[in-house]
C-alpha positions in Angstrom: 0.0 0.2 -0.1 1.5 3.3 -0.9 0.0 7.0 -0.7 1.4 9.5 -3.5 2.2 13.2 -2.9 -2.1 13.8 -4.4 -3.1 11.9 -1.4 -4.2 8.8 -3.1 -3.9 5.4 -2.0 -2.3 2.6 -4.1 -3.4 -0.7 -3.1 -1.2 -4.2 -4.4 -0.3 -7.4 -3.6 -1.9 -8.9 -0.8 -4.4 -5.7 -0.7 -5.5 -5.7 -4.1 -5.7 -9.7 -4.3 -6.4 -11.0 -7.8 -6.9 -7.7 -9.1 -3.5 -7.1 -9.0 -3.8 -3.2 -8.3 -6.2 -1.0 -7.1 -6.6 3.0 -6.8 -8.3 4.9 -4.2 -9.1 8.6 -4.9 -10.9 9.5 -1.3 -14.3 8.3 -2.6 -13.8 5.4 -4.7 -11.8 2.3 -5.7 -11.0 1.4 -9.3 -8.1 0.1 -11.7 -5.5 3.0 -12.4 -4.6 1.1 -15.6 -6.2 -1.4 -17.7 -3.2 -4.0 -18.9 -1.7 -4.2 -15.4 -0.2 -7.5 -14.9 -2.0 -9.5 -12.2 1.2 -9.5 -10.3 2.0 -9.2 -6.3 3.2 -5.8 -5.5 6.2 -6.0 -3.5 7.1 -2.0 -3.2 5.8 1.0 -4.7 7.4 4.8 -4.8 7.0 8.0 -6.2 9.2 10.0 -8.4 9.3 13.9 -9.0 7.0 13.9 -12.0 4.2 12.1 -9.9 5.0 9.0 -11.5 4.0 5.8 -9.4 6.7 3.0 -9.3 5.6 -0.5 -8.8 8.1 -3.6 -8.2 6.7 -7.3 -8.3 7.5 -10.5 -9.8 7.5 -9.1 -13.2 9.7 -6.3 -12.9 9.7 -2.8 -12.7 6.7 -0.8 -13.8 5.7 3.1 -14.2 3.0 4.7 -14.6 2.5 8.1 -15.5 -0.6 10.1 -16.5 -2.6 7.0 -17.0 -0.1 5.2 -19.1 1.7 1.9 -18.1 5.6 1.2 -18.9 7.8 -1.7 -18.3 11.0 -0.1 -17.3 12.9 -3.0 -16.1 12.4 -7.0 -16.5 13.0 -9.9 -14.2 11.9 -10.6 -10.4 11.8 -7.6 -8.0 10.1 -9.5 -5.0 11.4 -7.2 -2.3 10.3 -4.0 -3.4 11.8 -0.4 -4.4 13.2 2.5 -2.3 14.1 6.1 -3.6 17.1 7.3 -2.0 16.8 10.6 -3.7 14.7 12.9 -6.1 14.3 10.6 -9.2 16.9 8.1 -7.8 15.7 4.7 -6.6 17.3 1.2 -5.8 16.1 -2.3 -5.9 16.9 -6.1 -5.9 16.0 -7.3 -9.1 17.0 -11.4 -10.7 17.1 -11.2 -14.5 14.8 -13.3 -16.1 15.1 -16.8 -15.4 17.0 -16.5 -12.7 16.9 -17.4 -9.3 15.6 -14.5 -7.4 16.7 -16.0 -4.0 20.2 -16.7 -5.0 20.9 -14.2 -8.1 19.5 -11.1 -7.7 21.2 -7.5 -8.3 21.3 -4.0 -6.8 19.8 -1.9 -9.4 19.9 1.6 -9.5 17.2 3.5 -11.4 17.9 7.2 -12.5 16.4 9.9 -14.6 19.1 11.5 -16.8 18.0 14.0 -19.6 14.6 13.1 -19.4 14.8 9.5 -19.7 15.1 6.5 -17.0 18.4 4.4 -17.0 19.0 1.4 -15.1 22.3 0.2 -14.2 23.7 -2.7 -12.3 26.0 -1.8 -9.5 26.2 -4.4 -7.2 26.0 -8.3 -7.9 25.3 -11.1 -5.6 22.9 -9.7 -3.2 19.7 -11.8 -1.7 15.8 -10.6 -2.4 15.8 -8.2 0.6 14.3 -4.2 1.2 16.8 -1.6 1.3 15.7 1.0 3.6 17.2 4.6 4.1 17.8 5.7 7.4 18.0 9.3 8.7 21.6 10.1 8.2 21.8 8.9 4.3 22.7 5.2 4.8 21.2 2.5 2.8 20.3 -0.7 5.0 19.8 -4.6 4.0 20.3 -7.5 5.5 23.4 -9.4 4.4 25.1 -12.7 5.5 26.1 -12.5 9.2 24.0 -9.1 10.0 23.6 -6.1 7.8 24.9 -4.0 5.4 25.6 -0.5 4.9 26.0 1.8 1.4 26.5 5.4 1.6 23.4 6.7 -0.2 25.8 9.4 -1.9 28.1 6.7 -3.1 25.3 4.8 -4.3 23.7 8.2 -6.6 27.5 8.9 -7.6 28.6 5.4 -8.7 29.6 5.3 -12.1 30.7 2.0 -14.2 34.2 0.7 -13.0 33.9 2.4 -9.8 33.8 0.5 -6.5 30.9 0.9 -4.1 32.5 0.8 -0.6 30.0 -1.5 1.7 30.4 -1.3 5.6 29.3 -5.0 6.9 28.3 -5.1 10.5 28.0 -8.4 12.4 24.5 -9.3 14.2 25.1 -12.7 15.7 21.3 -14.0 15.4 19.8 -17.3 15.0 18.4 -16.3 11.7 19.9 -14.6 9.0 18.1 -11.7 7.5 18.8 -12.3 4.0 16.0 -14.0 2.0 12.4 -13.6 1.8 12.2 -9.8 1.6 13.8 -9.2 5.2 14.0 -5.6 6.0 16.6 -3.8 8.5 15.8 -0.4 10.3 17.6 1.6 12.2 15.4 3.4 15.2 16.1 7.2 16.2 17.7 5.8 19.2 20.2 4.0 17.4 18.6 0.9 17.5 18.6 -1.8 14.4 15.7 -4.1 13.7 15.6 -7.0 11.7 12.8 -8.5 10.4 12.5 -12.0 8.6 9.1 -13.9 7.5 9.4 -15.7 11.2 11.0 -13.8 13.4 12.6 -10.1 14.6 15.6 -9.4 16.5 17.0 -6.0 17.7 20.4 -4.6 19.1 20.6 -1.3 20.7 23.9 0.7 21.4 24.1 -0.6 25.1 23.3 -4.3 24.0 26.0 -6.3 23.9 24.4 -9.1 21.7 21.2 -8.9 19.7 18.0 -10.3 20.9 15.5 -12.1 19.2 11.8 -11.6 20.1 10.0 -14.2 21.3 7.2 -15.9 19.0 4.5 -14.2 21.2 5.7 -10.8 20.3 7.2 -11.5 16.1 5.8 -14.9 14.7 5.2 -15.3 10.7 4.1 -12.7 8.7 5.5 -10.5 5.5 8.3 -9.0 6.8 7.6 -5.4 8.0 8.8 -2.9 10.3 7.3 0.8 11.3 8.1 3.5 13.4 5.7 5.6 15.4 6.1 9.4 16.6 6.5 8.2 19.9 9.5 6.0 18.9 7.3 3.1 19.5 8.5 0.1 16.8 5.1 -1.3 15.2 5.5 -5.4 14.2 2.8 -7.0 12.5 2.3 -10.7 12.5 -0.2 -12.8 10.7 -3.1 -12.7 13.4 -1.4 -9.9 15.9 0.1 -6.8 16.0 3.2 -5.9 18.5 3.4 -2.1 19.2 6.2 -0.6 21.9 9.9 -0.8 22.8 12.3 -3.3 24.1 11.0 -5.0 27.3 7.4 -3.3 27.0 5.8 -4.5 24.0 1.6 -4.5 23.8 0.3 -7.6 21.7 -2.8 -7.0 19.9 -5.0 -10.6 19.1 -8.4 -11.1 18.5 -8.8 -11.6 21.9 -8.1 -8.1 23.0 -8.6 -6.3 20.2 -7.4 -7.3 16.6 -10.6 -8.1 14.8 -11.4 -11.6 13.2 -12.7 -9.8 10.0 -10.8 -10.0 6.5 -8.8 -7.6 5.4 -8.7 -4.0 6.5 -6.2 -0.8 5.5 -4.9 1.9 7.2 -2.8 5.1 6.6 0.0 5.2 8.8 0.6 8.8 9.8 4.7 9.3 11.2 6.7 12.4 11.3 9.6 11.5 8.7 11.6 10.4 6.0 11.6 6.9 3.5 12.3 3.6 4.2 10.9 0.5 6.1 8.3 2.7 8.1 7.1 5.3 5.4 4.4 3.3 3.9 0.5 2.8 4.8 0.1 -0.4 7.1 -2.5 -2.9 6.2 -3.8 -3.6 9.3 -7.5 -4.0 11.0 -9.3 -0.6 11.6 -10.4 -1.2 14.9 -6.5 -1.3 16.5 -6.1 2.1 15.5 -9.3 3.1 16.8 -9.4 1.9 20.2 -5.4 1.4 20.7 -3.2 3.7 19.1 -4.1 6.8 17.7 -6.8 8.2 20.5 -6.7 12.2 20.3 -6.1 12.2 16.5 -8.7 14.3 14.3 -11.4 12.2 13.3 -11.3 9.6 10.7 -13.2 8.8 7.5 -14.7 5.9 6.4 -15.1 5.4 2.7 -15.8 2.6 0.1 -17.4 -0.6 -0.3 -14.9 -3.1 -1.0 -13.8 -5.9 1.1 -11.6 -3.7 2.9 -12.3 -0.3 4.5 -9.7 2.6 3.9 -9.2 5.0 6.4 -7.6 8.3 6.1 -6.9 11.3 8.4 -8.8 14.4 7.7 -6.5 17.2 7.8 
């Protein structure tokens, strides 16, 4: 799910189901283009012209002024990340290659009005790239996580070396597959989320801590940081909100509804990266627990989900 600069809501992947891609303009849901493939959208981003980028198992597509253009062929199952104005990165496997083992870091830039794609780093896994507050690009790699300077990626040219800083985080899980994500919060704690569990290590921690299954278990890898610094970790059938040593877990027994899919806009205060997009989660969680005192929320649409949007 992705909110564009005009306030429109784009739903893909699980949120769109068999429709592939759905757009919500504030009053109705519809297909933004007629020929979008029945793909599982793994990530979205927006460029300076208002073009919307979609990453999926069928590569990278761009929608601009109602027209769909395929920019890059291959499997981009871990999403796409904007690191600067009209500069994006994604892990992409070539057609026919195994995305789990044969992906590369591809940079997309607009030069003289045309989009250009370049492979700048080979032998990466299908992991998400996140941009932290200091301009570092983080991603899971063998033994922990790796770090690239966004300026090095932006300035890279063929033949140049791309410096990589590797951080050892000895967790029981290797966060290098299945769209794993790394996030560094405002207090300097590093969070790692895979398909089956999540771990963190704060500056004062000698060793990383893997959260128990009661807090983080099977689910789509996603980490979000709230305005107050709380971390939000969705799992199937539950969602955990809090900080190390103090998580509140919402389940069907205490507020997480049993209905099908819902979606809401996740509001927070900054930036791009793992927490910069709307969050697919039941509406009652936010009404009852998370956002007391916020302005009124508005309900719209008659789909199997309900879209919530804060009124400004």
